[in-house]
N, C-alpha and C positions, 0 to 999 in steps of 0.2 A: 126304610122306616126304623128297623131295628137298630141300625148303626146310629141313626140320628138320636134315638132314645138314649143309648149309652153315652153319646157325646154330651147330651144335656145333663145326664146324671153325673158324669165326670166333672163338668163345669160347676155344678152345685157343690160337689164334694170339695173341690179346690177352693171355691169361694168361702166355704165354711171353715176350712183349715187355715185360711189366710187371716182370719179375724182373731184377735187375742181374747175377746170377751163375747159372751153370748147374751141372751136376754136376762133381765133382772129376775131373780128367783128368791124364794123364802128359804132360809137355811136353818130355821129353828133356833136362832140365837136372838135374845132380846137384851139390849143394853139401854136401860131406861135413862141413865144419866151419863155424862161424859166420863169415861173410865180413867183411872190413874194409869199413866204410861211411864215405864221406866226404860232407860237405854240399855240395850244389850251391849255389855262391855266389849269394845273393839270392833263393833259393827255399826253401820249406819241405819240401824233398825231399833224400834221400840217394841216392847211387849207389854201386856196387861197382866201383871202378877196377881191382881185381885179377881180375875175372871176365870171361871172354869171353862176355858176355851182357848184354842190356838189362835190368838188374836194379836196382830202386829200392826205397826205403822211404819211405812217405808215409802220414800219418794213421793210424798204428798198424798198418799192414799192409805186407807185401812185395809188390811188383808186378814182373811180368816181361812184356816185349813180345817174343814169340817166335812165329815162323811167321805173322806178320801178325795176331796176336791178342794181347789183353791178358789176363793172369791175375793173381790175387791169392791171398795166403795169410797167415795169422797166424803161421806158422812159416817159418824161413828156407829150408827144403828141402821145403816143401809138406806135405800135398797142395795142389794148385792148383785154383782155381775159375776158369772162363772168365768174362770180363766183356764184355758187349756194348758196342760203341763209344758208345752213347748214355749209358752210366753211368760211363765212365772220368772221374775228377775232372779239372777244368780245370787245376788247378795242376800235375798230373802231365803233362798234354798240353803244357803250356807250357815244359817243360824243354828247353833247347837241344839241337840235334842232336849237338853234340860230346860229350855225356854218354851217348850210346848206344854201348856198347862193341862191339856186333855189329850195326851198322845194316844194314837190308835194302838191296838194290841200288837201289831207287827213291829212297832218301835222297840218292843221288849228285847233286851239283850244287846241293843246297839249302844255304843259308847255315848254317854251323856255329854261329854265335852266335844263331840264331833257332830257334823251335820247328819241328818237322816240319809240313809243310803237310797237316794232317789233312783239311781241307775238300776239298782237291784229291784226296786219296787215297780218302776215304770217300764222296765224291760230293756233288752239290748238295743232295740231300734232307737229309743230315746237316748240311751247312753252313747251310742255311736254318733248321733247328731249333736251331742252336747259334750264332747270330750273337753276335759279341763275345767268343767264347772266347779269342781271341788279343789282346784289349785289356783291360788291368787296371792298377790303381793299384799301382805297385811299392813305394810308401811305406806301403801298408796290407797288406803281406804278413803272413799269420799266422805264428806261431812254429812251428817244426817239432816234431813229436811226439817224445817221448823214445824212445831206442832200447831195445828189450827185451833189455838186456845179459844178463839171467839165462839166456838161451838158449845162451850160450857154454858152459855146463856140460853141454850135451846135444849130443854129437857122436858120429859113428861108431855103434857098437852101443848107445850111450846115447840115441840120438835116439828120442823118444817115439812110441809108436803113436798112430794117429789118435784113438782113444777116450781116450787120456791127455792129449792136447794141450789141450783146453778147460779141464781142471782145473788144469794147470800154469799156463796163461795167466791164469786167474781168480785164482790165489793170488799171482802174481808181477808182474802188470802191470795197473795201475789206470787206465790212460789211457782216456778216453772219446772216440771219434771224432766227427767233425763232418760228413763227406760222406755222402751217401745210401748209396752202395755199401758203404762201410766200416761204417756203422751197421747195415745189413742183415746183413753178415757177422758182426759181433759179436753181433747178436741170435740168429742161428743157433747160434753158439758157446754162448751162454748157455742156449739151449734144450737143447742136447746135454749141457751140463754138469749142469744141474739142481742139486738140493741135494746137497752133499757129505756122505756118511754119516760119523758119528763112529766113531773106531777102537775106542771102548770100549762103544758101545751097538750093539745089533743094528740092521741096516738095515730101515727101514720105508718103505712106499710114500709118496711125497709127496702132500699133499692136492691135490684137484682144483682146477684153476685157478691153480696156483702158478707157472706159467711167466711169464717176463717179457713183458708185452704189447708189441706193436709200436707204434712211434711214427710214424704216417703223416704227421705235420706237418712233419717235417724233410726238406726237399728241397734242402738246401744242397749246393753243389759243393765 
């Protein structure tokens, strides 16, 4: 019985570590209107210079570094999903310190033109598993994802409910992400969206097996 308990516990731990995102959480940031986003020069990332927050847009998603944790969302004011350090895309981690509008105290003394020292912060185990994250070919930088400008129409009381967001995203934003965490997030959105019922025909149950299958082959950063 004891061996069985530890086997089940180990399986649960492994399953949790295999997922890039956790449940949606409140991160204490309120963005009532679509923020002004500016490109980080030389990077496929945008940041929000007008917000007092570490707020970015990369690979079709909004990203926030808040309270020593990373979060992502497909809408500019959440809801937000927590992302484990192992799954934060490298291009996002490489953004220089100067583009963090609310840097934590331990950023002090770090070079503003260099990325944060994530290996020093997250420890030798993370650094060993992610060797080379801070070395890349600057001439082979991917193009930034297009901004979902349609979301400007949804502010204040017009901001969509959680169940409405996947449908609006699917109708208005056709970008396909490349990083593992972003692809998993989009997959979850597609599963929540499902088939959109016609306004003229009665709603019918979707056929079994109609969900978009996961693509385990994409492990790109």
